[in-house]
C-alpha positions as CSV (number, residue, x, y, z in Angstrom):
1,M,31.3,9.0,-4.1
2,K,30.4,8.6,-0.4
3,T,32.2,5.9,1.5
4,R,28.9,4.2,2.3
5,D,27.9,4.0,-1.3
6,R,31.3,2.8,-2.3
7,I,31.0,0.0,0.3
8,L,27.7,-1.0,-1.2
9,D,28.9,-0.9,-4.8
10,V,32.0,-3.0,-4.1
11,S,30.0,-5.5,-1.9
12,L,27.4,-5.9,-4.7
13,G,30.2,-6.7,-7.2
14,L,31.8,-9.2,-4.9
15,F,28.5,-10.9,-4.0
16,N,27.4,-11.1,-7.7
17,A,30.8,-12.4,-8.8
18,E,31.7,-14.8,-6.1
19,G,28.5,-15.4,-4.1
20,E,27.4,-13.7,-0.9
21,A,28.1,-16.8,1.4
22,A,31.8,-16.8,0.4
23,Q,32.4,-13.3,1.5
24,T,33.0,-11.9,5.0
25,A,33.2,-8.4,6.3
26,V,37.0,-8.6,6.3
27,D,36.9,-9.7,2.6
28,I,34.8,-6.6,1.8
29,A,37.2,-4.4,3.7
30,N,40.2,-5.8,1.9
31,A,38.5,-5.3,-1.5
32,L,37.9,-1.7,-0.5
33,D,41.5,-1.3,0.8
34,M,40.2,-0.1,4.1
35,S,40.5,-1.4,7.7
36,P,37.7,-3.6,9.1
37,G,37.2,-0.9,11.8
38,N,36.5,1.7,9.2
39,L,34.0,-0.6,7.5
40,Y,32.4,-1.3,10.9
41,Y,32.0,2.5,11.4
42,H,29.6,2.5,8.4
43,F,28.1,-1.0,8.6
44,K,28.1,-3.3,11.7
45,G,28.9,-6.4,9.7
46,K,27.9,-8.1,6.5
47,E,24.2,-8.4,7.3
48,P,23.5,-4.6,7.4
49,I,25.3,-4.4,4.0
50,I,23.0,-7.0,2.5
51,E,19.9,-5.3,4.0
52,A,21.0,-1.9,2.5
53,L,21.5,-3.6,-0.9
54,F,18.0,-5.0,-0.6
55,D,16.7,-1.5,0.1
56,R,18.2,-0.5,-3.3
57,F,16.8,-3.5,-5.1
58,E,13.4,-3.1,-3.5
59,E,13.1,0.5,-4.4
60,E,13.9,-0.2,-8.1
61,M,11.6,-3.1,-8.3
62,Q,8.7,-1.1,-6.8
63,I,9.2,1.5,-9.5
64,I,9.4,-1.0,-12.4
65,L,6.6,-3.3,-11.2
66,G,4.3,-0.4,-10.2
67,G,4.4,1.0,-13.7
68,T,2.6,-1.8,-15.4
69,H,-1.0,-0.6,-15.0
70,G,-2.1,0.7,-18.3
71,A,1.4,0.7,-19.8
72,V,1.6,-2.7,-21.5
73,T,-0.7,-2.6,-24.5
74,S,1.0,-4.9,-26.9
75,I,3.3,-7.9,-27.2
76,E,6.2,-5.6,-27.9
77,D,5.5,-3.7,-24.7
78,N,5.4,-6.9,-22.8
79,W,8.7,-8.0,-24.2
80,V,10.3,-4.7,-23.1
81,F,8.7,-4.9,-19.6
82,V,10.0,-8.4,-19.0
83,Y,13.5,-7.4,-20.2
84,I,13.6,-4.5,-17.8
85,V,12.5,-6.7,-14.9
86,L,15.1,-9.3,-15.6
87,E,17.8,-6.7,-16.1
88,E,17.1,-5.2,-12.7
89,I,17.2,-8.7,-11.1
90,Y,20.4,-9.5,-12.8
91,D,22.0,-6.4,-11.3
92,F,21.3,-7.9,-7.9
93,R,21.5,-11.5,-8.9
94,F,23.1,-12.8,-5.8
95,F,19.7,-12.5,-4.1
96,Y,18.2,-14.9,-6.6
97,R,20.8,-17.5,-7.3
98,S,19.9,-19.3,-4.0
99,V,16.6,-17.7,-3.0
100,G,15.6,-20.3,-0.4
101,D,19.1,-20.2,1.2
102,M,19.1,-16.4,1.4
103,M,15.7,-16.3,3.0
104,E,16.7,-18.9,5.6
105,R,19.9,-17.2,6.5
106,Y,18.4,-13.7,6.5
107,P,14.9,-14.0,8.0
108,A,14.4,-10.2,8.0
109,L,14.5,-10.3,4.2
110,A,12.0,-13.1,3.8
111,S,8.9,-11.1,4.3
112,R,10.2,-8.3,2.1
113,F,11.1,-10.8,-0.7
114,R,7.6,-12.2,-0.5
115,K,6.2,-8.7,-1.0
116,I,8.3,-8.4,-4.2
117,L,6.9,-11.7,-5.3
118,A,3.4,-10.4,-4.6
119,M,4.2,-7.3,-6.7
120,K,5.4,-9.4,-9.5
121,R,2.2,-11.4,-9.4
122,Q,0.1,-8.3,-9.5
123,A,2.2,-6.9,-12.4
124,I,1.7,-10.2,-14.4
125,E,-2.1,-10.0,-13.7
126,N,-2.1,-6.4,-14.9
127,V,-0.3,-7.3,-18.1
128,L,-2.6,-10.2,-18.8
129,N,-5.7,-8.1,-18.1
130,Q,-4.5,-5.4,-20.6
131,L,-3.7,-7.9,-23.3
132,E,-7.1,-9.5,-22.9
133,K,-8.9,-6.2,-23.1
134,R,-7.2,-5.6,-26.4
135,D,-8.1,-9.0,-27.7
136,I,-4.4,-9.9,-28.0
137,V,-4.9,-13.0,-25.9
138,E,-7.8,-15.1,-24.8
139,I,-7.2,-17.1,-21.6
140,D,-9.6,-19.8,-20.3
141,R,-10.4,-18.8,-16.7
142,R,-9.3,-22.2,-15.5
143,L,-5.9,-21.7,-17.0
144,R,-5.3,-18.1,-15.7
145,E,-3.9,-19.1,-12.3
146,P,-1.5,-21.8,-13.6
147,L,-0.3,-19.5,-16.3
148,T,0.3,-16.7,-13.8
149,R,2.2,-19.1,-11.4
150,Q,4.4,-20.3,-14.3
151,M,5.2,-16.8,-15.3
152,L,6.0,-15.8,-11.7
153,S,8.2,-18.9,-11.4
154,T,10.1,-18.0,-14.6
155,L,10.7,-14.4,-13.3
156,T,11.9,-15.8,-10.0
157,F,14.0,-18.9,-10.6
158,W,15.7,-18.3,-13.9
159,L,19.0,-17.6,-12.3
160,S,18.8,-20.6,-10.0
161,S,18.1,-22.7,-13.0
162,D,21.0,-21.3,-14.9
163,L,23.3,-22.0,-12.0
164,I,22.2,-25.6,-11.8
165,E,22.7,-26.0,-15.5
166,G,26.2,-24.8,-15.3
167,G,25.8,-21.0,-15.5
168,D,27.9,-20.6,-18.6
169,R,25.7,-18.1,-20.4
170,G,26.7,-14.4,-20.2
171,G,24.3,-11.9,-18.7
172,P,22.8,-10.5,-21.9
173,T,22.3,-13.9,-23.5
174,L,20.7,-15.3,-20.4
175,I,18.4,-12.4,-20.1
176,H,17.3,-12.6,-23.8
177,D,16.8,-16.4,-23.5
178,T,14.6,-15.9,-20.4
179,V,12.6,-13.2,-22.0
180,L,11.9,-15.5,-24.9
181,Q,11.0,-18.3,-22.5
182,F,8.5,-16.0,-20.7
183,M,7.0,-14.7,-23.9
184,L,6.5,-18.2,-25.3
185,L,4.1,-18.9,-22.4
186,I,1.7,-16.3,-24.0
187,V,1.7,-17.7,-27.6
188,P,-0.7,-20.5,-27.1
189,F,-3.4,-18.0,-26.0
190,M,-3.0,-15.8,-29.0
191,G,-5.1,-17.9,-31.4
192,E,-4.2,-17.6,-35.1
193,A,-2.1,-14.5,-34.4
194,G,0.1,-16.7,-32.3
195,V,1.9,-18.2,-35.3
196,E,2.9,-14.8,-36.6
197,A,3.8,-13.6,-33.1
198,L,6.0,-16.7,-32.6
199,D,7.9,-16.1,-35.8
200,G,8.5,-12.5,-34.7
201,M,9.6,-13.5,-31.2
202,L,12.1,-16.0,-32.6
203,E,13.4,-13.6,-35.1
204,R,13.8,-10.9,-32.5
205,H,15.6,-13.3,-30.2
206,R,18.0,-14.3,-33.0
207,D,18.8,-10.7,-33.8
208,L,19.4,-9.8,-30.1
209,T,21.6,-12.7,-29.4
210,R,23.8,-12.1,-32.4
211,R,24.8,-8.6,-31.1
């Protein structure tokens, strides 16, 4: 593995496990068993490391969110899509645990983070459009924007919420719980089929969290 990639991998592990604010460039160098000077040769401090990690995250999210058009044609597809989004976010969870704080301390990332939020919104709208076209959901036009905003909020602040609540759920359990939370927002718009869909979602959630 290239030294630059190793620095990024170890930094990501430290930031996710202990929080980005608690780490310094010296801490990262120590974790890599290299001198601060060697680290500085590749990255001129901690901020460039964070920006490079955001490059990775942004690239992955663009691929995932950009693939929603025409791809989500059922409730099952939607479940899988949301799971993939949350799994990717969890891999870079230090960005999301204190979103406002990160954007304030790293202004260069703020506009890029907002672009990802805009992509999430567009992906949600794409999914809802496809589900409506297939008569899976029927959403009152007056409720479309509030529903979209709530879904966007769920995909953005789930890690912050878990941290406030104590953060004692493991990654897989937290992801499955959040997928269910997101999916339950759709049930009221499924008419009579919503009862059956709800039973299926709860059963699927129970099966997944038992593993």
